[in-house]
Wavefront OBJ file of the C-alpha trace (Angstrom):
o trace
v 45.551 -17.408 59.590
v 46.009 -14.465 58.113
v 48.593 -12.067 60.195
v 49.594 -9.280 57.320
v 52.976 -7.009 57.786
v 54.674 -5.270 54.691
v 57.436 -3.456 54.251
v 59.739 -2.772 51.553
v 61.504 -5.974 50.603
v 64.960 -5.782 48.679
v 65.613 -9.367 47.255
v 62.712 -9.675 44.575
v 61.001 -13.488 45.479
v 58.618 -15.438 48.159
v 59.897 -17.864 50.970
v 57.805 -21.117 52.001
v 58.226 -22.086 55.230
v 57.464 -25.726 56.265
v 57.097 -26.924 59.908
v 58.404 -30.306 61.489
v 59.548 -32.393 64.593
v 62.729 -32.883 61.666
v 63.685 -28.666 61.609
v 62.264 -26.004 59.800
v 62.288 -26.466 55.851
v 62.794 -23.289 53.856
v 62.321 -22.378 50.051
v 63.135 -18.945 48.367
v 61.722 -18.949 44.449
v 62.054 -16.028 42.238
v 59.148 -17.243 39.774
v 60.116 -14.219 37.771
v 63.708 -14.755 37.147
v 64.788 -15.092 33.760
v 67.187 -18.294 34.868
v 66.870 -20.695 38.656
v 63.992 -19.641 40.199
v 64.683 -21.603 42.118
v 67.273 -19.376 44.525
v 67.587 -21.575 47.884
v 66.206 -24.485 49.688
v 67.298 -25.838 52.991
v 66.226 -27.541 56.051
v 67.024 -25.923 59.037
v 67.925 -27.841 62.033
v 68.014 -27.778 65.319
v 65.381 -27.609 68.558
v 62.624 -25.685 68.327
v 63.315 -23.170 70.759
v 66.253 -22.599 67.639
v 64.429 -22.039 64.752
v 64.185 -18.440 65.512
v 67.706 -17.884 65.324
v 68.743 -20.323 63.058
v 65.990 -18.441 60.762
v 67.069 -15.036 61.546
v 70.685 -15.839 60.556
v 70.117 -17.694 57.249
v 67.628 -14.493 56.204
v 70.193 -11.745 57.326
v 72.939 -13.836 55.006
v 70.726 -14.164 51.728
v 69.133 -10.609 52.255
v 65.770 -11.633 51.967
v 64.279 -9.299 55.058
v 60.699 -8.115 54.275
v 60.388 -11.001 51.793
v 56.738 -11.888 51.616
v 56.286 -15.571 53.386
v 53.631 -18.414 53.569
v 54.314 -20.665 56.599
v 52.968 -24.429 56.694
v 52.353 -25.748 59.969
v 54.217 -29.157 61.590
v 50.962 -31.787 61.392
v 51.178 -31.981 65.156
v 49.746 -27.995 65.376
v 46.743 -28.355 64.303
v 43.848 -31.185 64.058
v 41.693 -31.269 60.807
v 38.426 -33.385 60.751
v 35.910 -33.731 58.739
v 32.586 -32.022 59.769
v 29.102 -31.584 59.330
v 28.453 -27.865 58.498
v 26.223 -26.582 60.880
v 22.688 -24.754 59.508
v 23.893 -21.087 60.823
v 24.763 -17.570 58.641
v 28.975 -18.607 56.800
v 29.776 -15.518 59.810
v 29.112 -17.831 62.852
v 29.592 -21.157 61.289
v 33.822 -20.817 62.920
v 32.198 -20.396 66.619
v 29.658 -22.990 66.270
v 31.978 -25.777 64.583
v 34.475 -24.486 67.287
v 32.090 -25.288 70.249
v 31.104 -28.752 68.368
v 34.719 -29.616 68.719
v 35.552 -28.760 71.989
v 35.242 -32.612 73.087
v 37.143 -33.849 70.155
v 41.337 -31.655 70.795
v 42.937 -31.521 73.841
v 43.072 -27.702 72.984
v 41.157 -25.400 75.814
v 38.609 -23.811 74.595
v 39.304 -20.287 74.536
v 42.664 -20.726 73.176
v 41.031 -22.186 70.433
v 40.861 -20.994 66.685
v 38.826 -22.649 64.000
v 39.247 -22.149 60.283
v 37.261 -24.086 58.125
v 37.646 -24.825 53.880
v 34.345 -26.426 52.665
v 34.130 -29.986 50.934
v 32.219 -29.278 47.680
v 28.502 -29.759 48.188
v 28.367 -32.405 45.227
v 30.266 -34.774 47.374
v 28.037 -34.700 50.326
v 24.102 -35.320 50.882
v 25.004 -32.614 53.862
v 26.923 -29.826 53.726
v 30.244 -30.469 54.808
v 33.322 -29.005 55.473
v 36.851 -30.104 56.797
v 37.742 -28.033 60.292
v 41.238 -26.811 61.242
v 41.994 -26.543 64.516
v 44.997 -24.904 66.221
v 46.156 -23.900 69.674
v 45.803 -19.853 69.124
v 48.733 -19.534 71.308
v 50.919 -22.014 69.649
v 50.057 -19.878 65.974
v 50.962 -16.753 67.773
v 54.583 -18.846 68.585
v 54.556 -19.359 65.178
v 54.080 -16.366 63.968
v 56.749 -14.453 66.133
v 59.237 -16.572 65.296
v 58.633 -15.301 61.324
v 58.301 -11.788 62.554
v 61.114 -12.078 64.291
v 63.215 -13.025 61.519
v 62.151 -10.009 59.276
v 59.888 -11.907 57.362
v 56.474 -10.628 55.728
v 54.437 -13.297 57.009
v 50.709 -13.878 54.256
v 49.273 -16.431 56.167
v 49.960 -19.529 58.108
v 48.553 -22.714 55.946
v 48.155 -26.085 56.487
v 49.731 -29.381 55.279
v 46.918 -30.533 52.842
v 46.890 -27.443 51.106
v 50.523 -27.274 50.645
v 49.804 -30.743 48.827
v 46.604 -29.602 46.959
v 48.234 -26.284 45.637
v 51.229 -28.573 44.418
v 49.072 -31.278 42.443
v 47.265 -28.487 41.114
v 50.802 -26.668 39.878
v 52.069 -30.093 38.511
v 48.793 -31.805 36.913
v 46.568 -28.698 36.353
v 43.113 -30.263 34.899
v 39.833 -30.749 36.224
v 40.047 -34.285 36.194
v 40.384 -35.906 39.413
v 43.707 -36.710 40.825
v 44.933 -39.029 44.113
v 48.395 -38.043 46.177
v 49.890 -40.146 48.242
v 52.331 -38.818 50.954
v 53.919 -40.917 52.782
v 55.776 -39.771 55.921
v 56.996 -41.489 58.760
v 55.700 -44.846 57.733
v 51.989 -43.011 57.416
v 50.452 -43.258 54.352
v 48.436 -40.088 53.769
v 45.503 -39.845 50.905
v 44.240 -37.110 49.443
v 41.359 -37.096 47.088
v 41.182 -33.615 44.653
v 39.264 -32.238 41.282
v 39.517 -28.960 39.499
v 41.659 -27.791 43.032
v 39.142 -28.868 45.469
v 39.634 -31.442 48.157
v 37.461 -34.126 48.446
v 38.385 -36.058 50.726
v 41.355 -36.546 53.518
v 42.628 -39.589 54.985
v 45.420 -41.642 56.636
v 45.789 -45.309 55.607
v 45.962 -48.239 57.686
v 48.987 -50.194 56.624
v 52.483 -48.766 57.688
v 55.144 -48.110 54.521
v 59.047 -47.992 54.646
v 61.959 -49.128 53.585
v 61.817 -51.824 56.372
v 58.199 -53.183 55.829
v 58.206 -53.191 52.340
v 61.555 -55.716 52.352
v 59.595 -58.031 55.137
v 58.371 -61.245 54.169
v 55.072 -60.403 54.997
v 55.240 -57.470 52.622
v 52.349 -58.915 49.984
v 49.705 -59.346 52.312
v 49.845 -56.216 53.559
v 50.011 -54.606 50.669
v 47.206 -56.315 49.237
v 45.411 -54.558 52.299
v 47.113 -51.550 51.471
v 45.393 -51.573 47.938
v 42.027 -52.569 48.988
v 42.198 -49.872 51.455
v 43.387 -47.252 48.864
v 40.725 -48.853 46.147
v 38.519 -48.516 48.921
v 38.144 -44.687 48.992
v 38.668 -44.721 45.081
v 35.236 -46.263 44.863
v 33.856 -44.032 47.466
v 35.148 -41.366 45.186
v 33.294 -42.404 42.434
v 30.107 -43.948 43.385
v 29.283 -42.197 46.662
v 30.403 -38.811 45.935
v 29.769 -39.298 42.332
v 32.778 -37.639 41.043
v 33.889 -40.324 38.109
v 36.921 -42.573 38.107
v 40.104 -41.665 39.267
v 42.357 -42.054 36.722
v 45.483 -40.943 37.790
v 47.526 -41.563 41.367
v 50.580 -38.644 42.081
v 53.196 -40.300 44.891
v 55.066 -37.747 46.701
v 58.693 -38.852 46.871
v 59.973 -41.085 49.466
v 63.676 -41.915 49.421
v 63.485 -46.031 49.066
v 60.066 -46.159 48.791
v 58.733 -44.244 45.689
v 60.003 -46.605 42.854
v 59.437 -49.483 44.201
v 55.430 -48.762 45.480
v 55.033 -47.086 42.125
v 55.705 -50.116 40.525
v 53.031 -52.592 42.690
v 50.679 -49.877 42.642
v 50.438 -50.213 38.546
v 50.991 -53.355 38.782
v 47.554 -53.920 40.793
v 45.100 -50.903 40.158
v 43.556 -49.213 36.906
v 44.810 -45.696 37.790
v 48.184 -44.684 36.392
v 50.719 -44.171 39.485
v 53.520 -41.575 38.833
v 55.948 -39.327 40.578
v 55.084 -36.112 41.859
v 58.180 -34.891 40.411
v 58.738 -31.235 41.735
v 61.956 -30.577 39.903
v 58.843 -29.988 37.700
v 57.908 -26.666 39.712
v 60.495 -24.596 38.331
v 62.457 -26.686 35.291
v 65.580 -27.764 37.534
v 65.839 -30.923 36.346
v 67.060 -33.598 38.623
v 68.038 -30.689 40.937
v 66.463 -31.890 43.760
v 66.856 -35.370 44.739
v 64.141 -37.672 46.511
v 65.286 -36.669 50.409
v 65.465 -32.890 49.224
v 61.644 -33.384 47.427
v 60.524 -35.476 50.810
v 62.039 -33.297 53.360
v 60.991 -29.992 51.362
v 57.426 -30.693 50.101
v 55.379 -28.546 51.934
v 57.540 -25.577 51.917
v 57.891 -25.762 48.340
v 53.591 -25.952 48.254
v 54.287 -22.842 50.373
v 56.301 -21.148 47.844
v 53.591 -21.951 45.122
v 50.714 -19.959 47.419
v 52.203 -16.109 46.674
v 48.992 -14.679 44.833
v 46.797 -17.944 44.861
l 1 2 3 4 5 6 7 8 9 10 11 12 13 14 15 16 17 18 19 20 21 22 23 24 25 26 27 28 29 30 31 32 33 34 35 36 37 38 39 40 41 42 43 44 45 46 47 48 49 50 51 52 53 54 55 56 57 58 59 60 61 62 63 64 65 66 67 68 69 70 71 72 73 74 75 76 77 78 79 80 81 82 83 84 85 86 87 88 89 90 91 92 93 94 95 96 97 98 99 100 101 102 103 104 105 106 107 108 109 110 111 112 113 114 115 116 117 118 119 120 121 122 123 124 125 126 127 128 129 130 131 132 133 134 135 136 137 138 139 140 141 142 143 144 145 146 147 148 149 150 151 152 153 154 155 156 157 158 159 160 161 162 163 164 165 166 167 168 169 170 171 172 173 174 175 176 177 178 179 180 181 182 183 184 185 186 187 188 189 190 191 192 193 194 195 196 197 198 199 200 201 202 203 204 205 206 207 208 209 210 211 212 213 214 215 216 217 218 219 220 221 222 223 224 225 226 227 228 229 230 231 232 233 234 235 236 237 238 239 240 241 242 243 244 245 246 247 248 249 250 251 252 253 254 255 256 257 258 259 260 261 262 263 264 265 266 267 268 269 270 271 272 273 274 275 276 277 278 279 280 281 282 283 284 285 286 287 288 289 290 291 292 293 294 295 296 297 298 299 300 301 302 303 304 305 306
């Protein structure tokens, strides 16, 4: 999903944007700065129809014109589906998968844009991949918002790949790792190894402050652990990728600490927080709410030069 438009930038750094129902998250980073590499972070709130003007105003205020920018789509902007890859030449694969998805997505076939990223060949007996299906007119709208703010859009990406980049930056190892992102009560699990995505799935058990304080939480948590362990076992036994010993939990205000504590009491794997302050040595500058709101924008800011 590349739309390249380069002009001379007057301020060093790169910008990460992430679209969500709550607003447009933005993160400005200058990795080459000697101090304070994280220059600015913010959640621009307002109606989606206002985001273009809000972004243009902020870019102008901060002097970020023509800065390289990666944007992360909101979950509602795309469908992510695990598919068996058709036995066709690579250059024809997206078109073949697009036809396979025509009855599984709500976007008309003529408006459908499909991108594919492979699942490692050893994960399944047959060739599999994750297909990202999105509305091309919607992508163009998002592109125009960004270009209209005088930014140099490098790419659009999805939340799962932003999380992959964050996990790789904070856990730079060839070993397998699980990442849990809990958002609006929905837990999203990703299983990664050597920087590659093996599995993405939603877990059925609702998790938020209310459910964790309820009298039936012990029962629901047990169900959550069983569901989580089933995915870890699938990775180890069916995918034959070894045992996952590390679970990174993305920050959620009022949830993360209790969830990590309970996971560590019930699993062999060690759960710990995905501390985004470690990215650019910002100490405790970003609180749990900041990290939760900026998660995908921070991942986008890492993508420059990826």
